[in-house]
N, C-alpha and C positions, 0 to 999 in steps of 0.2 A: 537656539532659543538664549538668553544670557545668564548671568549668575542670579539673576532675582527669579529665576524659573518662570520668565516672560517669554512667550512667542513674537522674531522676530520677523521670522520669515516661514511662511505656508504657503506652496504653491498651487496651481490646480490639478498639477498631476499627486499632489499629497492628498487632495482629498478627494480625488478619483481613485487610489490604491488604499484609503483608510473610510472611504464610506461616511467622513465628516469635513465638514472645516472648522477650522479654530480662529474668531477674529485676531487680527495684529496688536501687539501689546497685551494681548490674555495673559492669563497667571497659569500655569500647570497645574491649580486648581480646580479647573473648569471642568477637567474631565477624569470628576470624581465619580462621577456616573458607569464609565468605561475604564474599568479596571487595567483593562488590557492595553490599551491605548497610553495612556498614563505610565503606564510600565515601560514600554516600548520607547517613548521618548524622552522619559525622566534623564536627566543628566545626572542622576546618580549612578544610573546602569551603567556600566563601564568593560562592559564587550564588547569593542573595536568592529567585529564580523562576529556577525552569525545569519541564521537563517531561521525565522516561523512563519506562525498560519494566521492570519488575522483577517477577519470578512472575507474566507471562501479563497483569500489569495496566498500564493506561496510569496515570501518576501523575504528580498534578501539587504540586509541591514546593515549599514556602514556608520560607524560613529565617528567624527574626531571634534580634538579639543580645540577652540581658534586660540589662538596665544599672543599677547602684545607685552614685549621686553621681559620675557619668561614667565608671564602669568597668565595665565586661563583664564577670558573674560565672556567665552560663549561655547555652546556644544551647537557641532550642526551634524545629523543624523540625517544619511541618502536613502529612502527607500530604493531598491530593485523589483519592480514584481517578475518573478521566476515561474510564476503560475506553468509557463508554457513547457519551459524548459524541463520543470519534475514530470511533465507529461509524455514530453517527448523518453526523456531517462527513461520511464516508467516503461513504454514501448521497448526502449533498446536493450536494457534488463532483459525483459520478455524472452527477445530477439537470440540474448546470449545466452542465454537459458537452455533454450531449444537445441541454439548452436552445440552446447555442452551437452545437452541430453544425448544427440545425433551423434556427436562424439565417442561418448560412455558408452554408448550404444555398437557404434562398429567395436569399439576396443571388447567388450564384453561378446560379440556376438566373432571376431578370431579367437576368442578364448574357447566358446563353444566349438566352431568348429575345429581347432584343433581336437578338443574333446571327444569330438564324434571321428576323426580322422583315424586316433589313436586306438577308439574303441574295436574301427574295424581292422585297419591293420595286427591288432591282436586278436582276431575272431570272432571277437564280441557283437555280430552283425547286428542280434537282435538289441541287443541292449542299445547298441549307438539308433538303431531306426526309434526307439522309446522313448531318450533323453534327446534328439532332434524334434519329435512331434510332442511331447510337454513342453519345450521352451516354444516352439512356435505357436501354439496352444494360449499358452501364458500371453505373450507379444499379443497375441490378434485381438485377447479378450480385452487387456486393458486398451488398445488404442478405438477395438467398434463399440466398448461400452461407453467412451467421452464420445466418439465422432455419430452415434448415434442419438445420443441426447442433447449434446450441444451446436446448434447451425451453423452460429455465429462460427466463422475458421479460427480469425482470431482468438478469441478465448478457448476453444478447444486446443488450440496451438500450444497456450499459455498453459493448459493442465498437463497436456500430454511434458512440455517439460517440466513441469513443477513435480509431475508423480517422480521421473529420474531423480530430481536433484534431491525429493525428499529421500526415495529410495539409498540414493550414496549414502544421507545424513543416518540412516539407520529407521527413516518413517515411513509407516505406509499410507499414502494418500488414496484415498478411498472418496470417490465418486457416484454420491449416489444414486439406486436405477431407475430413483424416481426421477430424476433430476429431466427438466426439459425444458431449453431455451432455444426459440426461433430467431431468425432474425430480428431484433429489436430499432432498429433503426438510432441507438442511442452511440456518442461518441465512444469508438473503440480505445481511443488511448485512455477516457474516465473508467471503464470498465476494467482495462485491465492494471492500474495505477489501485483500483479500489482490489477487487480479487486477486491482484500479487501479492497487494501487502499483507492480507489477511492470512493467503496461503503462507508466507514467509515466514511472519510474525508465530500461526499456530505450527510450522517443522521446529521452529526455533524451540516453542514449550514445549512440545513432543518430547522433542530430545533430548529436552533436560531432568527428564525423569525417567527411573527404570521403565522395560519393556514389558507390554506392548506398547509401542510410540506408534499412534495416528493421527491422521488429521483427516476429519472427514467435510466433504463439501456436496453441499444441496440448491441447488439454481432452479426457478420454476418463474414461471409469469401466469399472474392470477388477478381478475379482476382490474386488467392495466397496468399493474405495478409488476415488475421484474425484483424477485426476494433473491436473495444471495448469502448464505447462511453458510460460515464456516464455522467447524466445532476441531476443538482438538483435545488430547489424551493429558494436558503439560495441570502446572498446578492451580491455574485457572488466575483470576485478579479477585484482592480483595474489595468488600461491597465498597470501605472507602478511597479504595484506587479507582474506580471507576470512572469519574468524572475527569482526575487526575490524567488517569491514561492517553486523552483526546487531547490533553495539552502541550503545541510544541515542547518538547526537550525531554519529556516523563517517556525513560525507559527504566528495561531492569536487567540489561544486557549492556556488555560493552561490544563497541563498535568492532567487526572483524573486515571491515575494505571491502566486501562485496558492495557496495554503491555509495551514494551520499548520505540517503536517507537511512539507508538499515542500519538500524545499531544506534541511531544517531538520536532517536526516540520524534522524530518526525514521519515513519510510519501511520499510525492510527490517524494521527492531526492529517493529514493528506487523505486519506480514506473520508474522515466526517469532511473535510474541505469542499471531495469532489464528489459524494455521497450528496453537499446540500447545493453544490451549484447546478444540478439535475434537478434540483427541487425533493431531496431522496430525504432518508432519516436514517441512524446508526444508530442501534442497540446492542447491547452486550448483557450476557448472566452467565450463569452458570448450567452445565450438563457435569460432563464430567472433569473435563476443564474449564476452559472461557467457549460461551458460543457468541459469536458475532454473525449478526442480522442486521443486512442492509436491504434495503426498499429503495424503489426507486421508480415513479412514474414514467409511464412510457410517452413516449412525445407526443401521441394524439388526445391523450390522458392529461397531460400535463399544459397543453395549447388550450385544453378545453378550461381548465381549471383558473388556469393566468386570464383567459376572455373575462370569464364570472369572473374573477376580481376586476378586474379591468371596470 
């Protein structure tokens, strides 16, 4: 864009990534009906590097000034599609959480084993048996409750990992007993991105208020729709913040270094983009804290709907 805010170059890749073309020489004013895009490419936007979500894609934006004899004569905005990277990052984060959960469980098992051995050495054999039995029952209950209701092994592993991460944060993760998710043939990477971000946000929100702190997950398939519902005991969202919450960059917390998206205001924007990519919807209301509901049509229903529209 030149200093007169006119488009001087808009290539085919930009059209594909941004969902529209702009004729050569047109002013940015022609984008008044698309304020998000107008803001993104505006020369007045001085952020040199940023990540945003637009047209259901995660975009990496690099903006540079073009100088001639020390004077700025134009602005070049380079747009890179980061969608697949974010989807893979969500999978890697889920695997990392599972690894950390296993490591924490191993450390916890060592402590409990030492406790049992010490009780036996002190002559409290009955108490050692009672302690070990209670520990095994608790661990078995959590694993069986998830594995018996979630057939997708990736989602089951994600929930088990998140349950342990939540416990370390002082938050209880409850998977509703009525949860029933068979194999759906939906992309696991998108489901991990959606559910992982919602659970992470729920854990952060719940941990920010006094106990009891909890996150409640309910997932089911009904009428050709996969429904994911994540509620928490946190402070909830103010009604006037609901729409803003899904905008890239909106956040109520500082980044904690866990991953690029977490704490940077991209989590809910990524959830919305993934849900829309799958032909679904995202809603939020208030229960105790916030309650997020994602509904995604199963592949058979989506194919039938697309054929009808065609």
